[in-house]
N, C-alpha and C positions, 0 to 999 in steps of 0.2 A: 860273286854278287853279292850283296846285303842289301835287304829292302827294310827300310823303319816302317813302320804302319804305326799311324795314328787314326784310335775312333773318338769321335766325339759326336754327341747327341743323335747316336745309333747310326751315323753316317761315316765310313772308311775310306780313306786312299792309301794308296801305295805309291811310296818315292823313290826312285832309283838315284843313287847319287855314286859318286868315285870314292874309294876306298870305306872301310868302316870306320875311322876315326869322325870323316866328313858325315857320314849317315848319323851315328852318333850325335854329332854336335846338332844336327837339323833333328833328330828326334825329341831329344831335351828341349830345344827350344819351343818346338810346335804341341810339345806335349808333356809339358814338366811332371806331369802327376806319374807318369806311367813313360815308360821306352821300351819297345818291343822290339827287337832285331831278329831277323829270319837270316839263318845262315844252312851253307851246306857240306862244311867240313870242320873238324874238329879244330883246327887253327884258327877260323874265324871265331867260333863258337867261345874260345877262351878269350880271345881279343874284345868280343863284345862285349862278355863279361868283365872286362879289365878295366873297359871305356865306360862303365856305368850302366849298362842294361838293365834295366828290371825284371824284364823276362827275353829268355832266348829262345828262338823258336828253332828247332832242330829240323829241318827238311830232307825228308828222303835218308835220313842216317839210320843204319843198320843197327841193332841192339849192341855189339861190340863198339861203334861210334859213341854211343848213346854211356855207355860206362865207361869209355875213354874222357868224355867231357866232364862227368859227372867226378871222376877219379881227379881229374887236375885240375877241376874249381875247388875241391874238397884240399886237395894240397895247397894251394893260391890262399886258403882262406876266404874264399869268394862265394861255396855253394850255398851256404845260408841267407845269402842277401840275392839270389839271383833265384828265380822260377824259369825250370825247363819244360820245354814243351816239344812233344816229339810228333812228327806226321809223317806218312807214308813209310813203306818199309817196315810197319810194326804190325804185328799181329800177335794173336793172345799164349801165343809161344813163347814171347818173351819174358 
């Protein structure tokens, strides 16, 4: 599942839609200034970046998966344009 998050004037909402492609389009339409997509696995993270997400939020992904996402985005030339955020399964030992 992917969730597109739009923040506007301090109010936020979460919208769930079918497939990353649809989520990316909806996020860009509703928040053209920044598209944030939350994902739960490496494949979806890469797909979100390919579809134009400005920020990819890596939910409950461990250090090894975060490194895989980073490496794959670098390999595809996408890393410099995408902000990554990791939450859950992250500790100071990373």
